[in-house]
C-alpha positions as CSV (number, residue, x, y, z in Angstrom):
1,M,62.4,109.3,126.4
2,A,62.2,107.7,123.0
3,E,63.8,109.9,120.3
4,N,60.6,110.1,118.3
5,Y,58.4,111.1,121.3
6,K,57.3,114.7,121.4
7,H,55.8,116.3,124.6
8,E,52.7,118.4,124.3
9,N,53.3,122.1,124.5
10,G,54.2,123.2,128.1
11,K,55.0,119.7,129.3
12,A,58.3,117.9,130.2
13,T,59.7,114.8,131.8
14,I,62.9,114.5,133.9
15,F,64.6,111.4,135.2
16,K,67.3,110.6,137.7
17,N,70.7,111.0,135.9
18,K,72.3,107.6,136.1
19,Y,75.5,108.9,134.6
20,K,76.2,111.5,137.3
21,D,79.8,111.1,138.4
22,S,80.6,114.6,139.6
23,E,78.9,117.4,141.4
24,N,78.8,119.6,138.3
25,K,76.6,117.1,136.4
26,P,72.9,117.4,137.0
27,D,71.0,115.1,139.4
28,F,68.1,114.9,136.8
29,K,67.9,115.1,133.0
30,G,65.1,115.1,130.6
31,S,63.3,116.9,127.8
32,G,60.2,118.9,127.2
33,T,58.4,121.4,124.9
34,T,58.0,125.1,125.6
35,M,54.6,126.7,125.4
36,D,55.3,127.8,121.9
37,G,56.3,124.3,120.7
38,K,60.1,124.5,120.9
39,E,61.8,121.3,122.1
40,V,64.3,121.7,125.0
41,E,66.6,119.6,127.1
42,I,66.2,120.0,130.9
43,A,68.8,119.5,133.6
44,G,68.1,119.7,137.4
45,W,70.3,119.9,140.4
46,L,69.1,119.2,144.0
47,G,70.0,121.9,146.5
48,K,68.7,123.9,149.5
49,T,67.5,127.5,149.8
50,Q,69.2,129.9,152.1
51,A,66.5,129.0,154.6
52,G,67.5,125.3,154.3
53,D,64.4,124.2,152.4
54,P,64.9,121.6,149.6
55,K,64.9,122.9,146.0
56,I,65.6,121.7,142.4
57,S,67.4,124.2,140.2
58,L,66.5,123.7,136.5
59,K,68.3,124.7,133.3
60,M,66.8,124.5,129.8
61,S,68.9,124.3,126.7
62,E,68.6,123.6,123.0
63,P,68.7,119.8,122.2
64,Y,72.2,118.4,121.7
65,V,73.1,117.6,118.1
66,K,76.1,115.3,117.5
67,P,78.7,116.8,115.1
68,G,78.0,115.4,111.7
69,D,74.3,114.8,112.5
70,A,73.3,118.5,111.9
71,K,70.3,118.9,109.7
72,P,70.8,121.1,106.6
73,S,69.6,124.6,107.3
74,G,67.7,124.9,104.1
75,N,69.4,128.1,103.3
76,N,71.9,126.5,100.9
77,S,72.5,128.7,97.9
78,S,72.1,125.7,95.5
79,D,68.6,125.2,97.0
80,M,67.9,128.8,96.2
81,D,69.2,128.4,92.7
82,D,66.8,125.5,92.2
83,L,63.8,127.8,93.0
84,F,64.6,130.1,90.2
85,N,65.5,127.5,87.5
């Protein structure tokens, strides 16, 4: 999805993982928003139940942030000093 796209709460989109090169990597990847508005990344693996029925196992995680791209937490002491000066 485009980086600036935000899903409505409780909705997500997954796509076939075109970079899958090992069994450990997910068959599907995507993103979504939880019911309370938190953005998540989603990974999905195709599999079968014990009865042999097809299934997709999903994992949700916090969005990946490249090292060096981390946003400031806003809890910087100099920011706090500015509040009181």
